N, C-alpha and C positions, 0 to 999 in steps of 0.2 A: 504494499502500498504505501508507503511512503516513496517519495523520492533521495529521501538525503536531506542532511542540513548542510550546508556548507559551513564548513569552521565549528563545527562541535561542541568543538572545545570552548571556544571564545560567548558561544552562544551560550552553553551551560555557564558558564563563570558570568554572564552578566544576568542568567535568571536570578543566581543565586545572589547575588550585590543586590537585584531589584528588591530581594526578600530579606537584604541584610537591617537588624535594627526594629521589624514594623510585627506588629503582637496580628495574634490570630486573625482580629476582624481585617486589622488594616490590611494583611497579605490575600484573605479572600475578595476585598476589594479592588484591590491590584492586579488579582489573578480573572475578575470577572470583565476589568477593563481593559486589560491585557487581547482575553480574548475578542472581547468586541471588535479591539482593531487590528487585531487579525484575523477575524470576520471581514471587514470591511476591505481589506486587502484583497484577499479573497476573490471577495466579492459574486460570486459562483454559486448559485442557492444549491445544487445538485452536488456538487461537492462539498458545502458544507454537510447540506441533509446525510449525506454517507460518511463526513468524519465524527459530525456526532453523532451516529450510528453504532460508528467504530468505537467511541470512547466509551457509550453506553456497554456497548458488550464486555470489552473489558473490564467496568467496574463490575459488573454481574457476572462473570465471570471469576472474581476477586473476592466475591462475597458468597460465590454458591448459587445457584439455581433457585432454590427453595426461598430463598430470601424475597419478603413484601419487597414489592416494588416501592421505593420510596414518591412522594407526593402523590400518590391513586389509595 
């Protein structure tokens, strides 16, 4: 699925630095803002929906298929 990230170590460091000295609530807000910025950059609705579904599948797999769905 992934095309790969150019210079992944630099990107990882930037993400770590983004969260440095933030409390949990601030980290969640900045993650949400980053997601919206990345979505706007991608732009294509089909691509975004595919990526959203992939993220959810990974989250569901990580907690087991029998877990209740959050928010439903």
